[in-house]
C-alpha positions in Angstrom: 0.0 0.0 0.0 1.1 3.6 -0.5 2.0 4.4 3.0 4.0 7.7 2.9 3.3 8.5 -0.8 1.7 11.9 -0.1 4.1 12.8 2.7 7.1 15.1 2.5 9.9 12.7 1.4 12.4 15.6 1.7 11.8 15.9 5.4 14.6 14.3 7.5 12.0 12.0 9.1 11.7 10.2 5.7 15.4 9.5 5.8 16.1 9.0 9.5 13.1 7.0 10.7 12.3 3.4 9.9 8.8 3.0 8.7 6.5 0.7 10.5 4.2 -1.7 8.5 2.2 -4.8 8.9 1.9 -7.3 6.1 1.2 -5.8 2.6 -2.3 -5.5 1.3 -3.4 -8.8 -0.2 -5.4 -8.7 -3.4 -7.0 -11.7 -4.9 -7.3 -11.6 -8.7 -9.6 -13.8 -10.8 -10.2 -13.5 -14.6 -12.8 -15.3 -16.6 -15.1 -15.8 -19.5 -17.7 -18.3 -20.7 -16.0 -21.5 -21.8 -18.7 -22.2 -24.4 -17.1 -19.5 -26.6 -13.6 -21.1 -26.9 -14.3 -23.8 -29.4 -16.7 -21.5 -31.3 -14.2 -18.6 -31.7 -10.6 -20.0 -31.4 -9.0 -16.5 -31.5 -11.1 -15.1 -28.7 -9.4 -16.8 -25.7 -5.8 -15.8 -26.6 -7.0 -12.2 -27.0 -8.7 -12.2 -23.6 -5.6 -13.8 -22.0 -3.5 -11.0 -23.5 -5.8 -8.5 -21.7 -5.4 -10.5 -18.5 -1.7 -10.3 -18.7 -1.9 -6.5 -18.9 -4.3 -6.3 -16.0 -2.1 -8.6 -13.9 1.0 -6.5 -14.7 -0.9 -3.3 -13.5 -1.8 -5.0 -10.2 1.7 -6.3 -9.7 2.9 -2.7 -10.0 1.0 -1.8 -6.8 2.7 -2.3 -3.5 0.5 -5.3 -2.7 0.6 -9.1 -2.6 -1.4 -10.4 -5.6 -2.9 -13.8 -5.4 -3.7 -14.7 -9.0 -6.0 -17.7 -9.3 -5.7 -17.7 -13.1 -8.4 -17.8 -15.8 -11.8 -19.5 -15.1 -14.2 -20.8 -17.7 -17.0 -22.5 -15.8 -18.7 -22.7 -12.4 -16.5 -25.6 -11.2 -13.3 -23.6 -11.8 -14.9 -20.6 -10.1 -15.6 -22.7 -7.0 -12.0 -23.8 -6.9 -10.8 -20.2 -7.3 -13.1 -19.2 -4.5 -11.6 -21.9 -2.2 -8.1 -20.8 -3.0 -9.0 -17.2 -2.2 -10.7 -18.2 1.0 -7.5 -19.8 2.2 -5.4 -16.9 1.1 -7.3 -14.5 3.4 -7.3 -11.5 0.9 -8.3 -8.0 1.7 -10.0 -7.5 -1.6 -11.0 -9.8 -4.4 -10.9 -8.4 -8.0 -12.9 -10.3 -10.6 -12.0 -9.3 -14.2 -14.9 -10.0 -16.6 -13.1 -10.3 -19.8 -16.3 -11.2 -21.8 -19.7 -12.5 -20.9 -19.8 -15.1 -18.2 -22.7 -16.4 -16.1 -23.4 -15.1 -12.6 -23.0 -18.7 -11.4 -19.3 -18.3 -12.1 -19.0 -15.2 -9.9 -21.2 -15.9 -6.9 -19.2 -18.9 -5.5 -16.1 -16.7 -5.3 -17.8 -14.1 -3.2 -19.6 -16.6 -1.1 -16.7 -18.8 -0.3 -14.0 -16.2 0.2 -16.2 -14.0 2.4 -14.1 -11.0 1.3 -15.2 -7.7 -0.3 -15.3 -8.1 -4.1 -14.6 -5.6 -6.9 -15.8 -6.4 -10.4 -13.9 -4.9 -13.2 -14.8 -5.0 -16.9 -12.2 -3.4 -19.2 -12.8 -3.7 -22.9 -9.6 -3.8 -25.1 -10.0 -0.2 -26.6 -12.2 2.8 -26.5 -14.7 1.4 -29.1 -15.2 -1.5 -31.5 -14.1 -1.3 -35.2 -17.7 -2.0 -36.3 -17.0 -2.4 -40.0 -14.3 -5.0 -39.5 -15.7 -6.9 -36.4 -17.3 -10.3 -36.4 -19.0 -12.0 -33.5 -15.8 -13.3 -32.0 -14.1 -9.9 -32.0 -17.3 -8.3 -30.5 -17.2 -10.8 -27.6 -13.9 -9.4 -26.5 -15.8 -6.1 -25.8 -18.6 -7.8 -24.0 -17.3 -7.7 -20.4 -19.9 -5.1 -19.5 -22.7 -7.4 -20.6 -22.9 -9.5 -17.4 -22.4 -6.6 -14.9 -26.1 -6.0 -14.3 -26.6 -9.7 -14.0 -23.9 -10.1 -11.4 -25.1 -7.0 -9.5 -28.6 -8.5 -9.4 -27.4 -11.8 -8.0 -25.1 -10.2 -5.5 -28.0 -8.1 -4.2 -30.3 -11.1 -3.9 -27.4 -12.9 -2.0 -26.9 -10.0 0.4 -23.4 -9.3 -1.0 -22.5 -5.7 -1.6 -21.7 -5.0 -5.3 -19.1 -2.6 -6.5 -17.6 -2.3 -10.0 -15.3 -0.3 -12.3 -16.2 -0.3 -16.1 -13.9 1.2 -18.7 -11.3 0.2 -21.3 -8.1 -1.6 -20.7 -5.7 1.4 -20.8 -8.1 4.0 -19.5 -6.2 5.8 -16.7 -9.3 7.2 -15.1 -10.6 3.7 -14.7 -7.3 2.5 -13.2 -7.5 5.5 -10.8 -10.8 4.1 -9.6 -9.4 0.6 -9.3 -6.4 1.9 -7.4 -8.8 3.7 -5.1 -10.4 0.4 -4.2 -6.9 -1.1 -3.6 -6.1 1.9 -1.3 -9.4 1.1 0.5 -8.3 -2.5 0.9 -5.1 -1.2 2.5 -7.2 0.5 5.1 -9.2 -2.7 5.7 -6.0 -4.7 6.0 -4.3 -2.2 8.3 -7.3 -2.0 10.7 -8.2 -5.7 10.8 -4.6 -6.6 11.7 -3.9 -3.6 14.0 -3.0 -3.6 17.7 -4.1 -0.4 19.3 -2.6 0.6 22.6 -4.8 2.4 25.1 -2.8 3.8 28.0 -4.0 5.7 31.0 -7.5 7.0 31.5 -10.2 9.2 29.9 -9.7 13.0 30.1 -12.2 13.8 32.9 -15.5 15.0 31.5 -14.9 14.3 27.8 -17.9 12.0 27.3 -17.5 12.0 23.5 -14.0 10.3 23.7 -15.3 7.3 25.7 -15.1 4.2 23.3 -16.5 0.7 23.7 -13.4 -1.4 23.2 -15.4 -4.4 22.2 -17.0 -2.6 19.2 -13.6 -1.7 17.9 -12.8 -5.4 17.6 -16.2 -6.4 16.3 -16.3 -3.6 13.7 -12.7 -3.5 12.4 -11.1 -6.7 13.6 -8.5 -4.8 15.6 -7.1 -5.7 19.0 -7.1 -3.1 21.8 -4.2 -3.6 24.2 -5.0 -1.9 27.6 -1.8 -0.4 29.0 -0.9 1.3 32.3 1.4 4.2 32.6 3.4 1.9 34.8 4.2 -0.1 31.7 5.8 3.0 30.3 7.4 4.1 33.6 9.4 0.9 33.9 10.7 1.1 30.3 11.7 4.8 30.8 13.5 3.9 34.0 15.6 1.4 32.0 16.8 4.0 29.4 20.5 4.7 29.6 22.3 8.1 29.4 23.9 7.0 26.1 20.4 6.2 24.6 19.2 9.7 25.7 22.2 11.3 24.0 21.4 9.4 20.8 17.8 10.4 20.9 18.7 14.1 21.5 21.0 13.9 18.4 18.1 12.5 16.4 15.7 15.2 17.7 18.1 17.9 16.7 18.1 16.6 13.1 14.3 16.3 13.0 13.4 19.6 14.7 14.4 23.2 14.9 14.9 24.0 18.6 13.4 27.2 19.9 15.4 29.1 22.5 12.5 28.4 24.9 13.5 24.7 25.1 14.8 23.8 28.5 17.7 21.3 28.5 16.3 19.2 31.3 12.9 19.1 29.7 14.4 18.2 26.3 16.4 15.4 27.9 13.4 14.1 29.7 11.4 14.1 26.4 14.2 12.2 24.8 14.2 9.6 27.6 10.5 9.1 27.4 10.8 8.8 23.6 13.2 5.8 23.9 10.9 4.3 26.5 7.9 4.7 24.2 9.8 2.9 21.4 10.3 0.0 23.8 6.7 0.0 24.8 5.5 -0.1 21.2 7.9 -2.9 20.4 7.2 -5.0 23.5 3.5 -4.9 23.0 3.7 -5.0 19.1 1.5 -1.9 18.7 0.3 -0.1 15.6 -1.1 3.0 17.4 -1.4 4.4 20.9 -3.9 6.7 22.5 -3.0 8.0 26.0 -3.7 10.4 28.8 -2.8 10.7 32.5 -3.6 13.6 34.7 -1.1 13.2 37.5 -0.6 15.4 40.5 2.1 17.6 42.1 4.8 16.8 39.6 5.0 13.1 40.4 6.5 10.7 37.8 3.3 9.8 36.1 2.5 13.4 35.5 5.9 14.0 34.1 5.5 10.9 31.9 2.2 12.2 30.6 3.7 15.6 29.9 6.9 14.2 28.3 5.1 12.2 25.5 5.0 14.7 22.7 8.6 14.4 21.3 8.5 10.6 21.3 4.9 10.5 20.1 5.7 12.7 17.1 8.6 10.5 16.2 6.5 7.4 16.3 3.7 9.0 14.4 6.2 9.9 11.6 7.2 6.3 11.5 3.6 5.2 10.9 2.6 4.4 14.5 0.1 7.2 15.2 -0.1 8.6 18.7 -3.1 10.5 20.0 -3.4 12.3 23.3 -6.4 12.7 25.6 -7.2 9.0 25.3 -8.6 9.5 21.8 -8.7 5.9 20.6 -11.1 6.6 17.7 -8.8 9.4 16.4 -5.7 7.1 16.6 -7.7 4.6 14.5 -8.5 7.3 11.9 -4.8 8.4 11.9 -3.7 4.8 11.2 -6.3 4.5 8.4 -5.0 7.8 6.9 -1.4 6.5 7.2 -2.4 3.4 5.2 -3.4 5.5 2.2 -0.3 7.7 2.4 -2.2 10.7 3.7 -0.4 11.2 7.0 -2.9 12.2 9.6 -2.0 14.6 12.4 -3.9 14.9 15.7 -6.3 17.8 15.3 -9.1 19.9 16.9 -10.7 23.3 16.2 -8.7 26.2 17.6 -10.5 29.3 16.3 -12.2 30.8 13.2 -11.0 33.7 11.1 -13.9 35.4 9.4 -11.7 37.9 7.5 -10.0 35.1 5.6 -12.8 32.5 5.9 -10.6 29.8 7.4 -10.8 27.4 10.3 -7.7 27.3 12.4 -7.1 23.8 13.7 -4.3 21.8 15.3 -3.3 20.6 18.7 -0.6 20.8 21.4 0.5 17.3 21.2 1.6 14.5 18.9 2.2 15.7 15.4 2.9 13.9 12.1 6.3 15.3 11.2 6.3 14.2 7.6 3.2 16.3 6.6 4.7 19.6 7.9 5.0 22.6 5.7 8.5 23.3 6.9 10.9 22.0 9.5 8.9 21.4 12.7 9.8 23.6 15.7 10.3 22.2 19.2 9.1 24.8 21.7 9.3 24.7 25.5 6.1 25.2 27.3 5.7 26.0 31.0 2.1 24.7 30.9 -0.1 22.6 28.6 -3.5 24.2 28.5 -6.0 22.2 30.5 -3.5 19.6 31.5 -0.9 19.1 34.2 2.8 19.0 33.5 5.3 21.0 31.4 7.9 20.3 28.8 8.5 20.5 25.0 5.8 20.6 22.3 5.8 20.5 18.5 4.9 23.5 16.4 4.2 23.6 12.7 1.5 24.0 10.1 0.5 21.2 7.6 1.9 21.5 4.1 -0.1 24.1 2.1 -2.5 22.7 -0.4 -5.3 20.1 -0.5 -6.2 18.5 2.9 -8.9 16.3 4.3 -10.3 16.2 7.8 -11.0 12.6 8.7 -12.5 11.3 11.9 -14.4 8.4 13.4 -17.9 9.3 14.5 -20.3 7.3 16.5 -24.1 7.0 16.2 -26.8 6.4 18.9 -26.7 2.7 18.2 -23.0 2.6 18.8 -22.1 2.1 15.1 -19.0 3.8 13.7 -19.0 6.2 10.8 -16.1 7.6 8.7 -16.5 11.4 8.4 -14.5 13.6 6.0 -14.4 17.1 4.6 -12.0 18.5 2.0 -10.3 21.9 2.1 -7.1 23.7 1.4 -4.4 24.7 3.9 -3.6 28.4 3.1 -0.8 30.6 4.3 -1.4 33.3 6.9 -0.7 34.3 10.5 -0.4 31.4 13.1 -0.2 31.2 16.8 3.4 30.5 18.1 2.4 28.6 21.2 3.8 25.1 20.5 0.7 23.9 18.6 0.3 22.3 15.2 -1.9 25.0 13.8 -3.1 25.1 10.2 -5.5 27.5 8.4 -8.0 25.4 6.4 -10.3 27.0 3.8 -13.3 24.8 3.2 -14.7 27.0 0.5 -17.3 29.0 2.5 -18.3 30.5 5.8 -16.1 28.8 8.5 -19.0 29.0 11.0 -21.2 27.1 8.7 -18.5 24.5 8.3 -18.3 24.0 12.1 -22.0 23.6 12.3 -22.2 21.0 9.6 -19.1 19.2 10.7 -20.5 19.0 14.3 -23.8 17.5 13.2 -22.2 14.4 11.7 -21.4 12.5 14.9 -17.7 13.5 14.9 -16.0 13.8 18.3 -13.7 16.4 19.7 -10.6 15.3 17.6 -9.8 14.0 14.2 -6.9 13.5 11.7 -5.8 16.3 9.4 -4.6 14.5 6.2 -2.8 15.8 3.1 -4.5 15.5 -0.2 -8.2 15.3 -1.1 -8.9 11.8 0.1 -12.6 11.6 0.8 -13.2 9.2 -2.1 -10.5 6.8 -0.8 -12.0 7.0 2.7 -15.5 6.4 1.4 -14.3 3.3 -0.5 -12.6 2.1 2.7 -15.9 2.6 4.6 -17.6 0.5 2.0 -15.2 -2.4 2.4 -15.5 -2.2 6.2 -19.3 -2.1 6.1 -19.7 1.2 7.8 -21.2 4.5 6.7 -19.3 7.5 5.3 -20.4 11.1 5.7 -18.9 14.0 3.7 -19.3 17.6 4.8 -19.4 20.3 2.1 -20.0 23.9 3.1 -23.2 25.0 1.2 
């Protein structure tokens, strides 16, 4: 999958930090046509197989494992292909209708594999050469013919139908196909993910509370419940040499403001090394955390010392979210899977002169989506939270962005929520926050109203690029709703 493709590859984070990934996205590929045609039109099958070779090569160019079951010509071969794909545990099955085939050849594949299916029908060229075509040559252009039939049977079987129709080398069709592969990457990432949840809920933030069981039942993810003691003991084991190494790394990743206190900087580096060990020991893909603490005791200092290490881990593809925001860390991980980054974000203010929403956070930041080298600023206080230390300051790279969060409905079901805008230049607060000015194309107050009515919570991921279509496709594969906010 394209993790990192839309992030700033010139940032030192891309060179200095080792990306974290689970297994690649696994795509099952089946091609087929009606076997009754082969003896009738001897030149048809070789032509279709040539198209299959092209389609296979395009899938192999994607950063995914392709399980190719070969060409099927009847229902028996379809059943065998379905069994092979069931065992392969794919994230998406793509069925290439090269010509007409019966729905009985397609249904067993979807039923046995129990995996989301994408039907594609790509005729050889833009149009037939009518004056020179006979029946055999026409049949190579007949992949669209069974699409309504397959759709009808899927509907009656309770299987969601999705398709891409076009011609073989039509790039707009391949963009739509690739979008579904990106969506499969999100499905793969979430159903194999291990989310760490450390500490406790920020007192009073009722929207943040999440039923851990529904995370597993909806996405297939595992939630590992952690204590700050798990971090404490790992931080206690960090050596002075490891702290020095982490300080050197931080100096390469950040611009240090003169407000940075040496002791706070060293403490953040020590906690960073401890966080790395925590993530490795528990085999985590994301972490959401919060601890209030009291009177400067160690747990308070741990909670306040997380931002440096959390930002480094997020840049590696292990998103970290403060304030116990498990749903946002899940959204950040999904955004990472499609190469869109995803930085921890909330609304900060509105600017009605410039028609922008200012949003960001004092906390973990995705370094690889920054507009310029991120600044490390020393803070004597984190607003609304105990503790003190260093925080990250930058704005997201100017240009297209997508806000992406996980909402929740009254019945407890999850929903993917997006809105597309543009990060534009202008004045920013210099208070150790990841502030960005986002223009959603209209009155910022109206945007807040519509955004808040979707079921979104306090926080979300700010992603680079206009990615609502990818996220909508991912929601489809996961079997959840998608809501898109557009300012009227």
